[in-house]
C-alpha positions as CSV (number, residue, x, y, z in Angstrom):
1,X,-19.7,52.4,-5.4
2,X,-21.4,49.4,-3.9
3,X,-19.6,46.1,-3.5
4,X,-20.5,43.4,-6.0
5,X,-22.9,40.8,-4.6
6,X,-20.6,38.0,-5.8
7,X,-17.7,39.4,-3.9
8,X,-15.1,42.2,-3.9
9,X,-13.0,40.6,-6.8
10,X,-16.0,41.0,-9.2
11,X,-16.5,44.8,-8.5
12,X,-15.8,47.4,-11.0
13,X,-12.2,48.6,-10.9
14,X,-10.7,45.2,-9.8
15,X,-9.3,44.3,-13.2
16,X,-6.2,46.2,-14.3
17,X,-4.3,49.1,-12.6
18,X,-6.2,52.4,-12.1
19,X,-5.5,55.2,-14.5
20,X,-3.9,57.3,-11.7
21,X,-1.2,54.6,-11.1
22,X,1.4,54.8,-13.9
23,X,4.4,52.5,-13.8
24,X,7.2,54.3,-11.8
25,X,10.7,54.6,-13.0
26,X,11.9,53.7,-9.5
27,X,9.4,51.6,-7.4
28,X,11.4,52.4,-4.3
29,X,10.9,56.2,-4.6
30,X,8.8,57.7,-1.8
31,X,6.0,60.2,-2.2
32,X,6.6,62.6,0.8
33,X,2.9,63.4,1.1
34,X,2.1,59.8,2.1
35,X,4.6,59.4,4.9
36,X,5.5,60.8,8.3
37,X,7.9,63.7,8.0
38,X,10.9,61.9,9.4
39,X,10.7,58.9,7.0
40,X,13.6,58.4,4.6
41,X,15.7,55.7,3.2
42,X,19.1,55.0,4.7
43,X,22.3,54.1,2.7
44,X,21.2,50.5,2.5
45,X,17.8,51.4,1.1
46,X,16.0,50.6,4.4
47,X,13.1,52.7,5.4
48,X,13.9,54.8,8.5
49,X,11.6,56.7,10.8
50,X,12.5,58.9,13.8
51,X,16.1,57.8,13.4
52,X,15.4,54.0,13.5
53,X,15.3,51.6,10.5
54,X,12.4,49.3,10.0
55,X,14.6,46.1,10.1
56,X,15.5,47.0,13.7
57,X,11.8,47.8,14.5
58,X,10.7,44.5,13.0
59,X,13.3,42.6,15.0
60,X,12.4,44.4,18.3
61,X,8.6,44.4,18.0
62,X,7.7,41.8,15.3
63,X,5.3,42.2,12.4
64,X,2.6,43.2,11.7
65,X,3.1,46.4,13.6
66,X,1.8,49.9,13.4
67,X,4.7,52.5,13.5
68,X,3.8,56.0,14.6
69,X,6.0,59.1,14.4
70,X,5.3,61.1,17.6
71,X,7.0,64.3,16.3
72,X,4.9,64.2,13.1
73,X,1.7,63.7,15.2
74,X,2.5,66.7,17.4
75,X,3.5,68.8,14.4
76,X,0.2,68.2,12.6
77,X,-1.8,68.9,15.7
78,X,0.0,72.2,16.1
79,X,-0.6,73.1,12.5
80,X,-4.4,72.7,12.9
81,X,-4.3,74.6,16.2
82,X,-2.3,77.6,14.9
83,X,-3.5,77.6,11.3
84,X,-7.1,78.0,12.4
85,X,-6.5,80.3,15.3
86,X,-5.0,83.1,13.2
87,X,-7.7,83.4,10.4
88,X,-10.6,83.0,12.8
89,X,-9.2,85.6,15.3
90,X,-11.1,88.4,13.6
91,X,-14.1,86.3,12.9
92,X,-15.0,84.9,16.3
93,X,-11.9,85.4,18.5
94,X,-10.2,82.2,17.4
95,X,-11.1,78.6,16.7
96,X,-11.0,75.5,18.8
97,X,-9.7,72.1,17.5
98,X,-11.3,69.0,18.9
99,X,-9.3,65.9,17.8
100,X,-11.7,63.1,16.7
101,X,-10.7,60.3,19.0
102,X,-12.5,57.7,16.9
103,X,-9.6,57.9,14.4
104,X,-7.1,56.6,16.9
105,X,-6.9,57.1,20.6
106,X,-4.6,55.9,23.4
107,X,-3.7,57.4,26.8
108,X,-0.4,58.7,25.3
109,X,-2.1,60.3,22.4
110,X,-4.6,62.0,24.8
111,X,-1.7,63.4,26.8
112,X,0.0,64.7,23.6
113,X,-3.2,66.5,22.6
114,X,-3.5,68.0,26.0
115,X,0.1,69.3,25.9
116,X,-0.5,70.7,22.4
117,X,-3.6,72.6,23.5
118,X,-6.2,70.7,21.6
119,X,-9.7,69.5,22.7
120,X,-10.8,65.9,22.3
121,X,-14.0,64.5,20.7
122,X,-15.1,61.1,22.1
123,X,-18.2,59.1,21.1
124,X,-18.4,56.3,23.6
125,X,-17.8,55.6,27.3
126,X,-14.7,53.6,26.4
127,X,-13.1,56.6,24.5
128,X,-14.0,58.8,27.5
129,X,-12.4,56.3,29.8
130,X,-9.1,56.6,27.9
131,X,-9.3,60.4,28.3
132,X,-10.0,60.0,32.0
133,X,-7.1,57.7,32.5
134,X,-4.8,60.1,30.7
135,X,-6.1,63.0,32.9
136,X,-7.4,64.9,29.9
137,X,-9.3,68.0,31.1
138,X,-13.0,67.4,31.1
139,X,-13.9,70.9,30.0
140,X,-12.1,70.4,26.7
141,X,-13.9,67.1,25.8
142,X,-16.9,66.9,23.5
143,X,-19.1,63.8,23.8
144,X,-20.7,62.5,20.5
145,X,-22.7,59.4,19.6
146,X,-26.2,58.7,18.3
147,X,-27.3,56.4,21.1
148,X,-25.5,57.3,24.3
149,X,-26.6,55.2,27.3
150,X,-27.7,56.7,30.6
151,X,-24.5,55.3,32.1
152,X,-22.3,57.0,29.5
153,X,-24.1,60.3,30.0
154,X,-23.7,60.0,33.8
155,X,-20.0,59.2,33.2
156,X,-19.6,62.3,31.1
157,X,-21.4,64.7,33.4
158,X,-19.6,63.4,36.5
159,X,-16.3,64.1,34.6
160,X,-17.4,67.6,33.7
161,X,-17.3,67.3,29.9
162,X,-17.6,70.7,28.1
163,X,-20.3,69.6,25.6
164,X,-22.6,66.7,25.0
165,X,-23.8,66.7,21.3
166,X,-27.4,65.5,21.4
167,X,-28.6,63.5,18.5
168,X,-32.3,62.7,19.0
169,X,-35.4,63.7,21.0
170,X,-35.0,60.6,23.2
171,X,-31.5,61.7,24.0
172,X,-32.6,65.2,25.0
173,X,-34.9,63.6,27.6
174,X,-32.2,61.1,28.6
175,X,-29.6,63.8,29.3
176,X,-32.1,66.0,31.1
177,X,-33.1,63.0,33.4
178,X,-29.5,62.1,34.2
179,X,-28.6,65.8,34.8
180,X,-31.6,66.2,37.1
181,X,-30.6,63.1,39.1
182,X,-27.1,64.4,39.5
183,X,-28.2,68.0,40.3
184,X,-26.2,69.5,37.5
185,X,-26.8,71.5,34.3
186,X,-25.6,69.6,31.2
187,X,-23.9,71.6,28.5
188,X,-25.4,70.4,25.2
189,X,-25.1,71.1,21.5
190,X,-27.6,70.1,18.8
191,X,-26.3,67.9,15.9
192,X,-28.0,69.3,12.8
193,X,-28.4,67.3,9.6
194,X,-27.9,70.2,7.2
195,X,-28.8,68.3,3.9
196,X,-25.3,68.5,2.4
197,X,-24.1,65.6,0.3
198,X,-20.4,65.3,0.8
199,X,-18.3,64.0,-2.1
200,X,-17.1,60.8,-0.4
201,X,-18.1,57.2,0.0
202,X,-21.8,56.7,0.8
203,X,-20.9,54.9,4.1
204,X,-19.0,57.9,5.4
205,X,-21.2,60.8,4.1
206,X,-23.1,62.0,7.1
207,X,-24.7,65.3,6.2
208,X,-27.5,64.2,3.9
209,X,-31.0,63.5,5.1
210,X,-31.2,59.7,4.7
211,X,-28.9,58.5,7.5
212,X,-28.9,57.9,11.3
213,X,-27.2,61.1,12.6
214,X,-28.7,64.3,13.8
215,X,-31.8,66.4,13.7
216,X,-33.2,67.3,10.2
217,X,-33.0,70.9,9.3
218,X,-35.4,70.5,6.4
219,X,-38.1,68.7,8.4
220,X,-37.8,71.3,11.3
221,X,-36.6,68.8,13.8
222,X,-33.5,70.9,14.7
223,X,-35.7,73.8,15.6
224,X,-38.0,71.6,17.7
225,X,-34.9,70.2,19.5
226,X,-33.9,73.8,20.4
227,X,-37.4,74.4,21.7
228,X,-37.3,71.3,23.9
229,X,-33.8,72.0,25.3
230,X,-34.7,75.6,26.1
231,X,-37.8,74.4,27.9
232,X,-35.5,72.5,30.3
233,X,-33.1,75.3,31.2
234,X,-33.1,74.1,34.8
235,X,-30.9,71.1,33.7
236,X,-29.9,71.8,30.1
237,X,-27.6,74.6,28.8
238,X,-27.8,75.0,25.0
239,X,-24.3,75.9,23.9
240,X,-24.8,75.9,20.2
241,X,-25.2,73.9,17.0
242,X,-23.1,71.1,15.4
243,X,-22.8,69.6,12.0
244,X,-20.7,67.0,10.3
245,X,-21.0,66.4,6.5
246,X,-18.8,63.3,6.0
247,X,-15.2,62.1,5.9
248,X,-12.2,62.2,3.5
249,X,-13.3,65.5,1.9
250,X,-10.9,67.4,-0.3
251,X,-12.6,70.8,-0.9
252,X,-14.6,73.3,1.1
253,X,-17.7,73.7,-1.0
254,X,-19.7,71.4,1.2
255,X,-18.6,73.2,4.3
256,X,-19.7,76.5,2.7
257,X,-23.2,75.3,2.3
258,X,-23.2,73.6,5.7
259,X,-21.9,76.8,7.4
260,X,-24.5,79.0,5.7
261,X,-27.4,76.8,6.8
262,X,-26.0,76.3,10.3
263,X,-25.4,80.0,10.8
264,X,-28.9,80.9,9.5
265,X,-30.4,78.4,11.9
266,X,-28.2,79.7,14.8
267,X,-29.4,83.3,14.2
268,X,-33.0,82.2,13.9
269,X,-33.0,80.3,17.2
270,X,-31.2,83.1,19.0
271,X,-33.7,85.7,17.8
272,X,-36.8,83.5,18.5
273,X,-35.7,82.8,22.1
274,X,-33.8,86.0,22.8
275,X,-30.6,84.0,23.8
276,X,-27.0,83.8,22.7
277,X,-25.5,80.5,21.9
278,X,-21.7,80.8,22.3
279,X,-20.5,77.9,20.2
280,X,-20.7,76.4,16.7
281,X,-19.0,73.2,15.5
282,X,-18.5,72.6,11.8
283,X,-17.3,69.0,12.3
284,X,-14.3,67.3,10.6
285,X,-13.9,65.0,7.7
286,X,-10.8,66.7,6.1
287,X,-9.1,64.4,3.7
288,X,-5.6,63.0,3.6
289,X,-3.4,61.4,0.9
290,X,-3.4,57.6,0.8
291,X,-2.1,57.4,-2.8
292,X,-0.8,59.7,-5.5
293,X,-4.4,60.4,-6.6
294,X,-5.2,62.4,-3.4
295,X,-4.4,66.1,-3.0
296,X,-5.7,67.4,0.3
297,X,-5.7,71.0,1.3
298,X,-3.2,72.0,4.0
299,X,-4.5,73.1,7.4
300,X,-3.5,76.7,6.5
301,X,-5.6,76.6,3.3
302,X,-8.5,75.0,5.1
303,X,-8.4,77.5,7.9
304,X,-8.2,80.5,5.6
305,X,-11.0,79.3,3.4
306,X,-13.3,78.3,6.2
307,X,-12.7,81.5,8.1
308,X,-13.7,83.5,5.0
309,X,-16.8,81.3,4.6
310,X,-17.9,81.9,8.2
311,X,-17.1,85.6,8.1
312,X,-19.3,86.1,5.0
313,X,-22.2,84.1,6.4
314,X,-22.1,85.7,9.8
315,X,-22.1,89.1,8.2
316,X,-25.1,88.1,6.1
317,X,-27.2,87.3,9.2
318,X,-26.1,90.4,11.1
319,X,-23.6,88.7,13.4
320,X,-20.4,90.1,11.9
321,X,-18.6,91.2,15.1
322,X,-16.9,89.3,17.9
323,X,-19.6,90.1,20.4
324,X,-22.3,88.3,18.4
325,X,-20.4,85.6,16.6
326,X,-20.3,82.1,18.1
327,X,-16.8,80.6,18.6
328,X,-16.1,78.1,15.8
329,X,-14.7,74.7,16.4
330,X,-13.7,71.8,14.1
331,X,-13.0,68.1,14.6
332,X,-10.0,66.8,12.5
333,X,-9.0,63.2,13.3
334,X,-7.8,61.4,10.1
335,X,-6.0,64.6,8.8
336,X,-3.9,64.7,12.0
337,X,-3.2,61.0,12.8
338,X,-3.6,59.3,9.5
339,X,-0.3,60.3,7.8
340,X,1.7,59.8,11.1
341,X,1.6,56.1,11.0
342,X,2.5,53.2,8.6
343,X,2.0,49.5,9.0
344,X,5.0,47.2,8.7
345,X,4.4,43.7,7.3
346,X,6.6,40.7,6.4
347,X,6.1,39.0,3.0
348,X,5.0,35.3,3.5
349,X,4.2,34.1,0.0
350,X,4.4,35.4,-3.6
351,X,2.1,33.8,-6.2
352,X,1.7,34.5,-9.9
353,X,-1.9,33.9,-11.1
354,X,-2.7,33.7,-14.9
355,X,-6.0,35.5,-15.6
356,X,-8.6,34.7,-18.2
357,X,-7.2,37.2,-20.6
358,X,-3.7,35.6,-20.4
359,X,-2.1,38.2,-18.3
360,X,-0.5,37.5,-14.9
361,X,-1.3,39.0,-11.6
362,X,1.2,38.8,-8.7
363,X,-0.3,38.2,-5.3
364,X,1.9,39.2,-2.3
365,X,0.7,37.8,1.0
366,X,1.7,39.5,4.2
367,X,1.3,38.6,7.9
368,X,-1.7,40.9,8.5
369,X,-4.7,42.0,6.5
370,X,-8.3,42.9,7.1
371,X,-8.0,42.3,10.9
372,X,-5.6,45.3,11.2
373,X,-7.0,47.3,8.2
374,X,-10.6,46.7,7.3
375,X,-11.0,49.9,5.2
376,X,-10.2,48.3,1.8
377,X,-12.8,45.6,2.3
378,X,-15.3,48.0,3.9
379,X,-14.9,51.2,1.9
380,X,-12.9,50.0,-1.2
381,X,-10.2,52.3,0.2
382,X,-7.0,52.6,-1.8
383,X,-3.6,52.4,-0.2
384,X,0.0,52.5,-1.4
385,X,3.0,50.5,-0.2
386,X,6.8,50.1,-0.7
387,X,9.5,47.6,-0.2
388,X,10.9,48.8,3.2
389,X,13.8,46.5,4.2
390,X,16.3,46.9,1.4
391,X,17.1,48.7,-1.9
392,X,16.3,47.2,-5.3
393,X,17.2,48.0,-8.8
394,X,14.7,45.5,-10.3
395,X,12.0,46.8,-12.7
396,X,8.6,47.5,-11.3
397,X,5.9,44.7,-11.3
398,X,2.2,45.3,-10.8
399,X,1.3,43.5,-7.6
400,X,-1.6,43.0,-5.3
401,X,-0.8,42.9,-1.6
402,X,-3.2,40.6,0.3
403,X,-3.7,39.5,3.9
404,X,-3.8,36.1,5.6
405,X,-7.5,35.9,6.4
406,X,-10.1,33.5,5.0
407,X,-11.7,36.0,2.7
408,X,-11.0,36.6,-1.0
409,X,-11.7,40.3,-0.3
410,X,-8.9,40.4,2.2
411,X,-6.9,43.0,0.2
412,X,-4.4,45.4,1.8
413,X,-3.3,47.2,-1.4
414,X,-5.3,46.6,-4.5
415,X,-2.7,47.7,-7.0
416,X,0.9,48.8,-6.5
417,X,4.2,48.5,-8.4
418,X,6.7,46.6,-6.3
419,X,10.2,45.5,-7.4
420,X,10.2,42.4,-9.5
421,X,12.8,40.8,-7.2
422,X,10.5,41.0,-4.2
423,X,11.0,37.8,-2.1
424,X,9.7,36.0,1.0
425,X,11.0,37.6,4.2
426,X,11.1,41.2,2.7
427,X,9.4,43.9,4.7
428,X,6.6,46.0,3.2
429,X,5.4,49.3,4.6
430,X,1.9,50.6,4.0
431,X,1.6,54.4,4.7
432,X,-1.4,56.3,5.9
433,X,-2.7,53.7,8.4
434,X,-2.9,56.0,11.5
435,X,-6.6,56.6,11.2
436,X,-9.4,53.9,11.5
437,X,-7.0,51.0,11.3
438,X,-6.1,50.1,14.9
439,X,-9.4,51.6,16.1
440,X,-11.4,49.4,13.7
441,X,-9.2,46.4,14.0
442,X,-10.6,43.0,14.9
443,X,-9.6,39.5,16.0
444,X,-11.0,37.9,12.9
445,X,-9.8,34.3,12.5
446,X,-8.6,34.7,16.1
447,X,-5.7,36.8,15.0
448,X,-4.1,38.9,17.8
449,X,-4.1,42.6,17.0
450,X,-0.7,44.2,16.3
451,X,1.0,46.6,18.7
452,X,1.3,50.4,18.2
453,X,4.9,51.5,18.5
454,X,5.9,55.2,18.6
455,X,9.3,56.5,17.5
456,X,11.0,59.8,18.5
457,X,14.6,60.9,18.4
458,X,16.0,57.5,17.8
459,X,14.0,55.7,20.5
460,X,11.0,53.5,20.2
461,X,8.4,52.5,22.8
462,X,5.1,50.6,22.8
463,X,1.9,52.6,23.1
464,X,-0.4,49.6,22.8
465,X,1.1,46.2,23.3
466,X,0.6,43.3,20.9
467,X,-2.3,41.0,21.8
468,X,-1.4,37.4,22.8
469,X,-3.2,34.1,22.5
470,X,-3.9,34.4,26.3
471,X,-5.7,37.7,25.5
472,X,-7.8,36.0,22.9
473,X,-8.8,33.2,25.3
474,X,-9.3,35.5,28.4
475,X,-13.0,36.1,27.8
476,X,-13.8,32.5,26.7
477,X,-15.4,31.0,29.8
478,X,-15.6,27.5,28.3
């Protein structure tokens, strides 16, 4: 859906509540699939995570604040690692998991990933710098991006990254030039646009033809890319093919078509050049639950289905044994980090607005908004929320949670049932904000960005500190 040209409030679906949001019997009830695994309510009705209640967290760290459950992050990372390794063992000797750092990355998160045995996917020199500061092994890093600079490519090659995913003919030449200057051979993969239309928002569907990423399979660009890379074997090592069909995907049908086309191209290139490419990456994009309307597959279900898909397609091209099959990798980001984190806000104002049809809408303003979560404004993304600081027996009231910024489209949660006795000073928690919230945050209206606080075993610590007014002014040279 495209945003209405007159503004977000005029777009389709911004009237009454959506059909998937019935009025709850208890507006304080938690849907477990939306929250980190340690979240519960204590005897006073306060939300608790990792053994600490949110009233204490708000007192210690202020609001707005991102709260991350470290144990939940590690558990989800291990699930992908183990639930893909087992079904792919007989297909290609196992599977490699590269966490998509663009979802959220910090030095602590990079260390957790290293300790849990995952790889790391980065797409800028800045993300790579975080990995370097954390001491993340270069050989387990993949470097993406559709317009890498020569400086970023040099940074990656000097650090010894295990794969550079090339995205254009200019980039092939750029990587070759930098590798020659450094006297190294650059490990590269070809990003292939496989012509698959993922069932997701048009801005995050990346496998169809009309977009900026990759080499077209239909137009023959991917084959030509392989030819050009293999003509520069003195400085380029073609490791394999890569595809990514989009984000927030809830079924494997698109991956089946993508895998079939990628495996066929892989076999064709190997046969034409009498080579073996040892790797193949099917990308990420696995969905997570933001509201009750979302029903994502588990890592175990995804792993089993995708292993079956790859086994069938590899057999069809005559590469059905371990000696011929490329090792498969995937790149989950949102599905790992998204559910591990919620954002905690304080209610600042509550306003009832009478609409043209005579009904009333309740606007709940919080001390954050589109600067800490741009996704509702950018993608029309739906979120849920709950009263977090106390219990309430009041009936549910349909509310709209909005931010503090100078935009009518500054909406945090479009529609949610909150207790009718909600009051100024209450805390509201919005789950599912671990992915693409802090990483896409801004300083709009000169608003300092919130901190990221992690909790574990009754202890909390800051991963990324809150910005200050001095931070905002530090780059202003007058």
